[in-house]
C-alpha positions as CSV (number, residue, x, y, z in Angstrom):
1,M,-7.7,1.7,19.8
2,L,-7.9,4.2,17.0
3,E,-7.9,7.0,19.6
4,L,-4.2,6.2,20.2
5,F,-3.4,7.4,16.7
6,R,-6.0,10.2,16.6
7,S,-3.9,12.5,18.8
8,P,-0.3,13.3,17.5
9,R,0.9,13.8,21.1
10,R,-0.6,10.5,22.3
11,T,1.0,8.8,19.3
12,M,4.3,10.4,20.2
13,V,4.1,9.1,23.8
14,W,3.4,5.6,22.6
15,F,6.3,5.7,20.1
16,V,8.8,7.0,22.7
17,E,7.7,4.4,25.3
18,A,8.0,1.6,22.7
19,S,11.5,2.8,21.9
20,L,12.4,3.0,25.6
21,L,11.1,-0.5,26.2
22,S,13.0,-1.9,23.2
23,L,16.2,-0.1,24.4
24,L,15.9,-1.5,27.9
25,V,15.3,-5.0,26.6
26,C,18.4,-4.7,24.3
27,C,20.6,-3.4,27.1
28,A,19.6,-6.0,29.7
29,P,21.7,-8.8,28.1
30,G,24.7,-6.4,28.0
31,V,24.4,-5.8,31.8
32,L,23.9,-9.5,32.5
33,V,26.2,-11.4,30.1
34,G,28.3,-8.8,28.3
35,W,27.7,-5.9,25.9
36,E,28.8,-7.9,22.9
37,H,25.4,-9.6,23.3
38,A,23.3,-6.4,23.6
39,L,22.8,-5.9,19.9
40,D,22.9,-9.6,18.9
41,G,20.9,-10.0,15.7
42,E,19.4,-13.3,16.8
43,R,17.9,-11.6,19.7
44,F,16.1,-8.9,17.7
45,G,12.8,-10.9,17.2
46,R,12.7,-11.8,20.9
47,T,13.4,-8.3,21.9
48,L,10.6,-7.0,19.7
49,S,8.2,-9.6,21.2
50,I,8.9,-8.6,24.7
51,S,8.4,-4.9,23.8
52,L,5.1,-5.7,22.0
53,V,3.8,-7.7,24.9
54,A,4.7,-5.0,27.3
55,Q,3.1,-2.3,25.1
56,A,-0.1,-4.4,24.7
57,S,-0.3,-4.8,28.5
58,L,0.2,-1.0,29.0
59,Y,-2.6,-0.4,26.5
60,Y,-5.0,-2.8,28.0
61,H,-4.4,-1.2,31.5
62,G,-5.7,2.1,30.1
63,L,-2.4,3.9,29.9
64,Y,-3.0,5.2,26.3
65,G,-6.7,5.7,26.7
66,P,-8.7,9.0,26.9
67,E,-8.3,9.1,30.7
68,P,-4.8,7.7,31.6
69,P,-4.0,7.6,35.3
70,R,-1.8,10.3,36.8
71,A,0.6,10.7,39.8
72,R,0.7,7.8,42.2
73,A,-2.0,5.8,40.3
74,L,0.2,6.0,37.2
75,F,3.2,4.3,38.9
76,L,0.9,1.6,40.4
77,T,-0.9,1.0,37.1
78,M,2.4,0.7,35.1
79,F,3.8,-1.6,37.7
80,R,0.8,-3.9,37.5
81,A,0.8,-3.7,33.7
82,L,4.4,-4.7,33.4
83,G,3.9,-7.4,36.0
84,V,1.1,-8.9,33.8
85,A,3.5,-8.6,30.8
86,A,6.2,-10.5,32.7
87,A,3.7,-13.3,33.6
88,V,2.5,-13.6,30.0
89,L,6.1,-13.7,28.7
90,W,7.0,-16.4,31.3
91,L,4.1,-18.5,30.2
92,A,5.0,-18.0,26.5
93,F,8.6,-18.9,27.1
94,W,7.5,-22.0,29.1
95,I,5.4,-23.1,26.1
96,V,8.1,-22.3,23.5
97,P,11.5,-22.8,25.3
98,D,13.5,-21.9,22.1
99,A,12.2,-18.3,22.2
100,Q,13.6,-17.7,25.7
101,M,15.9,-14.8,26.4
102,G,16.3,-15.7,30.1
103,D,14.3,-14.8,33.1
104,G,16.9,-12.3,34.1
105,V,16.6,-10.3,30.9
106,V,12.8,-10.0,31.2
107,L,12.8,-9.1,34.9
108,M,15.6,-6.6,34.5
109,S,14.2,-4.9,31.5
110,L,10.6,-4.7,32.7
111,G,11.8,-3.8,36.2
112,A,13.8,-0.9,34.8
113,A,10.8,0.1,32.7
114,A,8.7,0.3,35.8
115,L,11.0,3.1,37.0
116,V,11.8,4.8,33.7
117,L,8.4,5.0,32.1
118,P,6.6,6.7,35.0
119,A,9.5,9.2,35.3
120,W,9.3,9.9,31.5
121,R,5.5,10.3,31.8
122,A,5.8,12.8,34.6
123,V,8.4,14.9,32.7
124,C,6.4,14.7,29.5
125,H,3.3,15.8,31.2
126,R,5.0,18.8,32.8
127,V,6.8,19.8,29.5
128,L,3.6,19.5,27.4
129,Q,1.7,21.7,29.8
130,S,4.4,24.4,29.7
131,E,3.8,27.6,27.7
132,S,6.5,26.6,25.1
133,F,4.6,23.5,24.1
134,S,1.0,24.6,24.3
135,R,-1.3,27.3,23.0
136,L,-3.6,29.5,24.9
137,A,-7.3,28.9,23.9
138,V,-10.5,30.7,24.6
139,V,-14.0,29.2,24.2
140,L,-16.9,31.2,22.8
141,G,-20.3,30.2,24.2
142,A,-22.4,29.9,27.4
143,G,-24.2,26.6,26.8
144,E,-23.5,23.0,27.8
145,L,-21.3,22.4,24.7
146,A,-19.1,25.4,25.6
147,R,-18.8,24.2,29.2
148,S,-17.9,20.7,28.0
149,C,-15.2,22.1,25.7
150,A,-13.8,24.2,28.6
151,R,-13.6,21.1,30.8
152,I,-11.9,19.1,28.0
153,I,-9.2,21.7,27.6
154,Q,-8.7,22.0,31.4
155,K,-8.5,18.2,31.7
156,D,-6.7,17.1,28.6
157,G,-4.8,20.2,27.6
158,D,-1.4,18.5,27.6
159,V,-2.7,16.0,25.0
160,L,-4.3,18.7,22.9
161,G,-1.5,21.2,23.2
162,L,-3.9,23.8,24.7
163,R,-4.2,25.9,27.9
164,F,-7.5,27.3,29.0
165,A,-7.8,31.1,28.9
166,G,-11.5,31.3,29.8
167,R,-14.9,31.5,28.1
168,L,-16.5,34.5,26.5
169,V,-20.3,35.0,26.5
170,R,-22.7,37.4,24.7
171,D,-23.3,40.8,26.1
172,D,-26.8,39.8,27.3
173,E,-25.7,36.7,29.2
174,P,-24.8,36.7,32.9
175,I,-21.3,36.1,34.1
176,D,-22.0,33.6,36.8
177,D,-19.2,31.1,36.3
178,P,-15.5,31.6,37.3
179,D,-14.5,30.2,33.9
180,V,-16.0,33.2,32.1
181,A,-13.3,35.7,31.3
182,G,-15.4,38.3,29.6
183,R,-17.7,38.9,26.7
184,Y,-17.4,38.6,22.9
185,R,-16.3,42.2,22.6
186,D,-13.2,41.2,24.7
187,L,-11.9,38.7,22.2
188,R,-9.5,40.9,20.3
189,R,-8.1,42.3,23.6
190,L,-7.5,38.7,25.0
191,V,-5.7,37.7,21.8
192,E,-3.4,40.8,21.9
193,Q,-2.8,41.0,25.6
194,R,-2.6,37.4,26.6
195,G,-1.4,35.8,23.4
196,V,-4.4,33.6,22.7
197,S,-3.8,31.5,19.6
198,A,-6.8,29.3,19.4
199,V,-10.5,30.1,19.5
200,I,-13.1,27.4,20.0
201,V,-16.6,28.4,18.8
202,A,-19.0,26.4,20.9
203,T,-22.3,28.2,20.7
204,A,-25.4,26.3,19.8
205,D,-27.3,29.1,18.2
206,R,-25.4,30.5,15.2
207,R,-28.1,33.2,14.7
208,A,-26.8,34.8,17.9
209,A,-24.4,37.8,17.7
210,L,-21.1,36.0,17.1
211,P,-18.2,38.5,16.7
212,I,-17.9,37.7,13.0
213,E,-15.6,40.6,12.1
214,E,-13.2,39.8,14.9
215,L,-13.2,36.1,14.1
216,L,-12.5,36.8,10.4
217,E,-9.7,39.2,11.3
218,L,-8.1,36.7,13.7
219,K,-8.4,33.9,11.2
220,L,-6.4,35.9,8.6
221,R,-3.8,36.8,11.3
222,G,-3.1,33.1,11.9
223,V,-5.2,32.4,15.0
224,E,-6.8,28.9,14.8
225,I,-10.6,28.9,14.8
226,E,-12.2,25.5,15.5
227,E,-15.7,24.3,15.9
228,G,-16.5,23.2,19.4
229,I,-18.5,20.2,18.2
230,E,-15.4,19.0,16.3
231,L,-13.1,19.4,19.3
232,Y,-15.6,17.5,21.4
233,E,-15.9,14.6,18.9
234,R,-12.2,14.4,18.4
235,V,-11.4,14.1,22.1
236,T,-14.3,12.2,23.5
237,G,-15.1,9.9,20.5
238,K,-18.8,10.8,20.7
239,I,-21.3,13.3,19.2
240,F,-22.7,16.0,21.4
241,V,-26.5,15.2,21.0
242,R,-27.9,17.7,23.6
243,E,-27.4,20.7,21.2
244,L,-27.3,18.7,17.9
245,K,-29.4,20.0,15.0
246,P,-30.5,17.8,12.0
247,S,-28.6,20.1,9.6
248,Q,-25.3,19.3,11.4
249,I,-25.8,15.6,10.5
250,I,-27.1,16.3,7.0
251,F,-24.2,18.6,6.0
252,S,-21.4,17.1,8.1
253,H,-18.6,14.9,6.8
254,G,-19.2,11.2,7.5
255,F,-22.4,9.3,7.9
256,S,-21.8,7.8,4.4
257,V,-21.2,4.2,3.7
258,R,-19.9,2.8,0.4
259,R,-21.3,-0.5,-0.8
260,R,-17.8,-2.1,-0.9
261,T,-17.4,-1.2,2.8
262,L,-20.7,-3.0,3.6
263,V,-19.6,-6.0,1.6
264,A,-16.3,-6.1,3.4
265,K,-18.0,-5.8,6.7
266,R,-20.4,-8.7,5.9
267,I,-17.4,-10.9,4.9
268,F,-15.6,-9.9,8.1
269,D,-18.7,-10.7,10.2
270,V,-19.1,-14.1,8.6
271,V,-15.5,-15.0,9.1
272,C,-15.4,-13.8,12.7
273,A,-18.8,-15.5,13.6
274,T,-17.8,-18.8,12.0
275,A,-14.4,-18.8,13.8
276,G,-16.0,-17.8,17.1
277,L,-18.7,-20.6,16.9
278,L,-16.1,-23.3,16.0
279,L,-13.5,-22.2,18.5
280,G,-16.0,-21.4,21.2
281,L,-18.1,-24.6,20.9
282,P,-16.4,-26.4,23.9
283,L,-16.8,-23.2,26.1
284,M,-20.4,-22.8,25.0
285,A,-21.1,-26.5,26.0
286,L,-19.6,-26.0,29.4
287,T,-21.6,-22.7,29.9
288,A,-24.8,-24.5,29.0
289,V,-24.2,-27.3,31.5
290,A,-23.3,-24.7,34.2
291,V,-26.5,-22.7,33.6
292,K,-28.6,-25.9,33.7
293,L,-27.0,-27.1,36.9
294,D,-27.3,-23.7,38.7
295,S,-31.0,-23.1,38.2
296,S,-34.1,-24.7,36.7
297,G,-35.1,-23.7,33.2
298,P,-33.5,-23.8,29.7
299,A,-29.8,-23.0,29.1
300,L,-30.7,-20.7,26.2
301,Y,-33.3,-18.0,26.0
302,S,-34.5,-15.9,23.1
303,Q,-36.0,-12.4,23.1
304,I,-37.3,-10.0,20.5
305,R,-35.0,-7.1,19.7
306,T,-35.1,-4.4,17.1
307,G,-32.7,-4.8,14.2
308,A,-31.6,-2.6,11.3
309,F,-34.3,-0.1,10.1
310,G,-36.6,-1.3,12.9
311,K,-37.0,-4.9,11.7
312,P,-37.6,-7.2,14.7
313,F,-35.5,-10.3,15.1
314,R,-35.1,-13.0,17.8
315,I,-31.8,-12.7,19.7
316,H,-30.2,-15.8,21.4
317,K,-28.3,-15.7,24.7
318,F,-27.4,-18.0,27.6
319,R,-29.9,-17.5,30.4
320,S,-28.4,-15.5,33.2
321,M,-31.6,-14.7,35.2
322,R,-34.4,-16.7,36.8
323,T,-37.1,-17.9,34.5
324,D,-39.6,-15.6,36.3
325,A,-37.4,-12.5,36.0
326,E,-39.9,-10.6,33.9
327,K,-43.2,-11.8,35.3
328,N,-44.2,-8.2,35.9
329,G,-43.0,-6.9,32.5
330,A,-39.8,-5.7,30.9
331,V,-37.4,-3.7,33.1
332,W,-33.7,-2.7,32.8
333,A,-31.1,-4.7,34.6
334,M,-29.7,-3.0,37.7
335,E,-26.6,-3.1,39.8
336,N,-26.5,-6.3,41.8
337,D,-29.8,-7.4,40.2
338,P,-31.4,-10.0,42.4
339,R,-32.9,-11.7,39.4
340,V,-29.5,-12.8,38.2
341,T,-28.4,-16.3,39.1
342,R,-24.9,-17.2,40.5
343,V,-23.7,-18.6,37.2
344,G,-25.5,-15.8,35.4
345,R,-23.5,-13.2,37.3
346,F,-20.3,-14.8,36.1
347,I,-21.2,-15.2,32.5
348,R,-22.5,-11.6,32.4
349,K,-19.2,-10.3,33.7
350,T,-17.2,-12.4,31.2
351,R,-19.7,-11.8,28.4
352,L,-20.0,-15.6,27.9
353,D,-23.8,-15.1,27.9
354,E,-23.5,-13.3,24.5
355,L,-21.7,-16.1,22.6
356,P,-24.9,-17.5,21.0
357,Q,-25.4,-14.1,19.3
358,L,-22.7,-15.2,16.9
359,W,-25.4,-17.3,15.3
360,N,-27.4,-14.0,14.8
361,V,-24.3,-12.6,13.1
362,L,-23.9,-15.6,10.9
363,V,-27.5,-15.4,9.6
364,G,-27.2,-11.6,9.0
365,E,-29.5,-10.3,11.7
366,M,-26.6,-8.7,13.6
367,S,-23.0,-7.6,13.0
368,M,-19.9,-8.2,15.1
369,V,-19.8,-4.4,15.8
370,G,-22.7,-2.0,16.0
371,P,-25.1,-0.4,18.5
372,R,-26.5,-2.6,21.2
373,P,-29.7,-4.3,20.1
374,E,-32.5,-2.8,22.2
375,R,-36.0,-4.2,23.0
376,P,-38.9,-2.6,21.0
377,E,-40.6,-1.4,24.2
378,F,-37.5,0.4,25.4
379,I,-37.0,2.1,22.0
380,D,-40.6,3.3,21.9
381,A,-40.1,5.0,25.3
382,L,-36.6,6.3,24.7
383,E,-37.3,8.0,21.4
384,K,-39.9,10.2,23.1
385,Q,-37.2,11.4,25.5
386,I,-34.0,11.4,23.5
387,P,-33.6,13.2,20.1
388,F,-32.1,11.1,17.2
389,F,-32.5,7.9,19.2
390,R,-34.3,6.0,16.4
391,Q,-31.5,7.0,13.9
392,R,-29.2,4.5,15.6
393,L,-31.4,1.8,13.9
394,C,-30.0,2.7,10.5
395,V,-27.2,0.1,11.0
396,K,-27.2,-3.5,12.2
397,P,-26.9,-4.0,16.0
398,G,-23.7,-5.6,17.1
399,V,-22.4,-8.2,19.6
400,T,-20.1,-5.4,20.7
401,G,-19.8,-1.7,19.8
402,H,-18.3,1.6,20.4
403,A,-20.7,2.5,23.1
404,Q,-20.4,-0.9,24.8
405,V,-16.6,-0.6,25.2
406,R,-16.7,3.0,26.3
407,C,-19.7,3.1,28.6
408,R,-20.8,1.1,31.6
409,Y,-24.1,-0.7,31.4
410,G,-27.0,1.7,30.9
411,A,-30.1,1.5,33.1
412,S,-31.7,4.9,32.6
413,A,-32.7,7.4,29.9
414,E,-29.5,9.5,30.8
415,D,-27.3,6.4,30.3
416,A,-29.1,5.7,27.0
417,L,-28.4,9.3,25.9
418,E,-24.7,8.8,26.7
419,K,-24.6,5.5,24.7
420,L,-26.4,7.2,21.8
421,Q,-23.6,9.8,21.5
422,Y,-21.1,7.0,21.0
423,D,-23.4,5.1,18.6
424,L,-23.8,8.2,16.4
425,Y,-20.1,8.7,16.3
426,Y,-19.6,5.1,15.2
427,M,-22.1,5.6,12.4
428,K,-20.3,8.8,11.4
429,S,-16.9,7.2,11.4
430,F,-18.0,3.8,10.0
431,S,-15.1,1.7,8.7
432,I,-13.7,-1.8,8.9
433,W,-10.6,-0.4,10.7
434,F,-12.9,1.1,13.3
435,D,-14.6,-2.3,13.8
436,I,-11.3,-4.0,14.3
437,S,-10.3,-1.3,16.8
438,I,-13.5,-1.9,18.8
439,L,-13.0,-5.6,18.8
440,I,-9.5,-5.1,20.2
441,D,-11.0,-2.9,22.9
442,T,-13.6,-5.5,23.6
443,V,-10.9,-7.8,24.8
444,K,-10.0,-5.2,27.5
445,V,-13.6,-4.9,28.5
446,V,-13.9,-8.7,28.9
447,L,-10.5,-9.0,30.8
448,W,-11.3,-6.3,33.3
449,R,-15.1,-7.1,33.4
450,I,-16.1,-3.6,32.7
451,G,-19.7,-2.5,32.5
452,A,-21.7,-5.8,32.9
453,R,-24.5,-6.3,35.4
């Protein structure tokens, strides 16, 4: 959720849409029963509640995420999100009749929003991509990081306020990509002739012949110079591991945790785990019965996982596979895994199988938020293939986490690398507010059943 406020332009879109929703809800009574009721003070709280529910539904449908839908998909997603908001409000007003504003007000305001908001988004997208509201940017580098930064600017330029002018490579590197606009020696010419106002330095080898003199001169002339790794982290919410060097971790900002933050996190974990176990007890009992009735074997199973600093612990889950699922040894779960039972498939999709992990949180073996707890045999294999993989063990594993809410279920070394990039970013940006943001996003993952197998 913090990504919503990490980008000034995305925050602006959210604020304008919240204002438009509130305005439409205020105006609906005026159209229906007379304008003297449009700004009725007694209706203010109800108006605000309708707007907040609608905004929450828009958020949980991915309209403020890193990859919001565009064109026709935008209209359909907004229509669906506002329809869900209407259903939630109808249920809330049925439970609390005194809070009602009338079905007509809700339907008219949200119906109008289904037309106004997509139109506003289309206009906003076009305006933010125009030359008047964006800066021309060039990327220095030929590696994977440089190509990734180029794709980010081309894809999310309206959010970043950037337009892609091309990549520049060293004199001894081939120009074999249509994105390459020239070589380092062309940097000053591009700035002067095309009006480039941002330079993204995305080369992995700093010992290479960077145009230091040109970069220094451009910096003093007011051209923005930004590290490619910082742009990548800011937009994607993950650390680029493929070209990461230990010194970039050692000397970078972040990766520091104060003792008071750890104490606050532990208190937060205990409160959440206790509340979850008490409130979820009836649901856990029903899940246990369903697992027992569906297949032979125990309702719960336990398994050794690797905790903080490599310390093993026994994790607890509701059993979702047959009891002979690993008779031939440990293997990753796969899409439509035949070892998963009928009830197991449902509890995996809804994450009910993970409720017993709240006990692991309560006794201090896990946290509510953190990297996924991996099995020791997988860690031994992955750390040989993926750099910095064992460093993720410097924090407690979590019931949910930054990687879990941003990635689909991993079943390969490449998937593990993708998740590691999110885990390292979580460790770098460690805070209670980040944990709360991830828990809010976890609700979206559970509601739309994202990523389970």
